N, C-alpha and C positions, 0 to 999 in steps of 0.2 A: 092238275091245277098248278099254276105258277105263283105260289104264295111265298113271298120273301120272309126272311127273318129280320125283324127290326131290333137293332142294338142301340140302346140309349146310353150315351156317356155323359159325364158331368165335368170332366177335366181332361186336358190333352194327355196326361200321363196315366189315366185310368182306362187302359185299353183292354180288350177281351183276352189277349194272350192265348192260353190253351183252349179257350172257347172257340176262337177262330180256327185253330188246328182241328178240333173235333168236328166243326161244321163242314170243313173241307170245301166241296164245290157247291154247297147250298147257297143260293143267292142271298146276300146280306146287304141291308141298308143301314148304315151307321149314321146316327144323328145326335146332335147336342141341342136340346130345346130348353134347357133349364132356365134360361133368362128370357125366353120369349113369353110375351103376355098371353097370346092366344095361338099356341103352336098348332099347326095343321097336322095332327097325328092321324094315322089311318084307324079305321074301325078294327076291332080284334078279329072280326070275321074275315078280314083281308090278309091276315098274317098266318104264316106257317109256324112262327114261333116268336117269342118276345124275350129279350135279354136286357136287363137293366143293371148297369155296372155301378161301381162305387164313386165316391166323390167327397169333397170337403164340406159340402153344404149340410145344414140341419134338414132333416127330412120334412119338417113342418114349416120351414121358413119361406112361406109363399110371398111374403112382403118383399124380400130381396130377390127371390128366385121364383117368379110366378109360374114358370113352366112345370114346377113340381106338381101342381094341382092336376094338370092334364096327364102327367105320367101316372099319378095315383088312380085317376079315373080309368085309364087304359089298362092298368094292372088289374083292377077290379073286374073290368069287362072281360079281359083275357081269361081270368080264373073262372068266371061264370061260364064262358064259352068253351072251356076245355082246351085252350091253346097251350101248348108246351111253353112254360114260362120259367125263367131263372132270374132271381134277384140276388145280387152280390153286395154285401156290406150296406152302403146307402140304398142300393136296390132292394135289399131285404127289408130295411126299415120302411121304405116306401110301400112295399108289398104289405107289410104288417099294418101300416096305417090305412091302406086301401081296404083291408079286410076288417077294419074296426078295432085294431089293437091300439094300445097306448104306447107312446114313445117317451123314453126317459133320457134327457140330455145330460151329458157328462156323468154318465152312470158309473163308468169305470174304464180306465185306460188299459188297452191291450195293444202293444206294439211289439212286433218281432215274432219269432217262432215259438209256439207253445202247443202242448197237446190239447185235444178236444175230446170230451167224453161223449161217446155215442149212447143214445137212448135205446131201449129194447127194439124199436122198430127200424133202426138204421140199417141193420144187416139185410133187410129185405127191400130197402129202397133201391131202385135201379140206378140212381145217380150216385148216392153217397155210399151204398153198400160196398163197392170195390175199394173206396178210399178208406173205409173204416175196417177193412179186413186185416189190416196190418196190426201187429202187436201193440203199437202205440201210434195213434193217428195224430201226427203233428202237422200244423198248418201255419201259414203266415197270417198274422192279425195286424190290423191298423185302424183302430177305432176307439172312440170313447163313449158313444151313445149306444143305447140298447132299446129293443122293442119287445113288448110282451107277446105271448103266444095268442094269435087270433082265435076267436071262438070257433070250435070245430076243426081246427088244424091239428096236425100230429107233430109233437115235439120229437126231433130227431137227434139233437146234439146240444150240449151245454158246456160251460165252464163255470168255475166259482164266481168269476167277475161278471159273466154274461150268461144268465140262466137260459136264454134262448139263443143258441148259436146256429140252429138250423130248424126249419119246420117245413112241412108239406101240407098244402091245401089243394087237394085234387091234382090237377095238372101243373100246379105252380109250386116251385121249390125256392125257398129263401135260405141263404147261407150268410152268416155274419163274417166268417173267415174267408180266406181267398184261395179256393181250390184251383183257380185259373192261373195262379202265379207260376212264372218260370224265371230263369235267371235273367233274361232280358228285361222283364217287367220289374223285377226287384232292382236291377241296376239302374233303370230309369227313375224309380222312386228315390233311391239313395242319391241320385244326382239332381233331384228336384228340391229347391229350397223350401217350397210350400209343404213338402212331405217331411223334411228333416228338421224343420224349425222347432226348437225346444229340445231336441235330442242332443245328448252329448256325444263326443267322439267315440266313447266306449260303446254306446248303444248302436251307433251306425256300424262300427267295426263288428260287433256281435251279430248284427243282422246280416252283414255280408258273409261272415264265417258260417253262420247257421244256414244261410241260403245255399252255400256250397255243399253243406252236409246233407240237408233235407230235401232240397228241390229235385235232385236227380232221382231219388228213390220215390218221390211223390208223383213224378211225371206219368209213369205208367198207370197207376191206379186212378189218377185224376182224369187222364184221357179216357180210360175205360168207362168211368162214370159219365163224363161229359158226352161221350159218344152215344150214351143211352138217350140223352136229350136230342142229339142229332137224329137218331133212329125214330124217335117220336115225331120229330118235325117232318122227316121224309114220309112217314106213314100218313100224316095229315095232308101233305102235299099230293099224295097219290090217291086220295079219295075220289 
């Protein structure tokens, strides 16, 4: 079956980065429908996989960004259908809302590199397991909103500021932090006024220095985990 992967983005600088590397030669359709009133999204049954990236929008702001409602419907449908699905940052919040969880706006700001605590089940998760096998799992964060754990989902990671940093609901994985980040993505963010607005020079400098320290050691484990998603997508395409 020739089932593509649909990657939904919400801003030009929120690119899939290492997700693209992991997907390799799998056909990918990248779209931005966040401001479309009635986006013509495919049915979940027509997808080999679904990836929903981050963005500056509030996950429940349908009035200003009407395409979010269609994204949430597709996320719920994909989870029900067992489609390999990844939601990152805003994508995780949309996934959580799609599965009935509550969203908390301006819950707590986390920007920059900081460790994430793995829950007991994280070691056996095919995607996050390799990333949390390190002595201290440090990731890039860039958010202020938080979503609760959907009913029936498994909590996989947390921080003091954000109790739900990652969860799994069947074939769908949501992560609030950014395992897809590489040096090019971070560089693009630090050069984007919308991303650095309100940050002091010290915070920008620290993010750049921490990126040089942490991203090279994260790349291998992150790709190992993200390639598990690619393997699940290939298995679905080969049915």
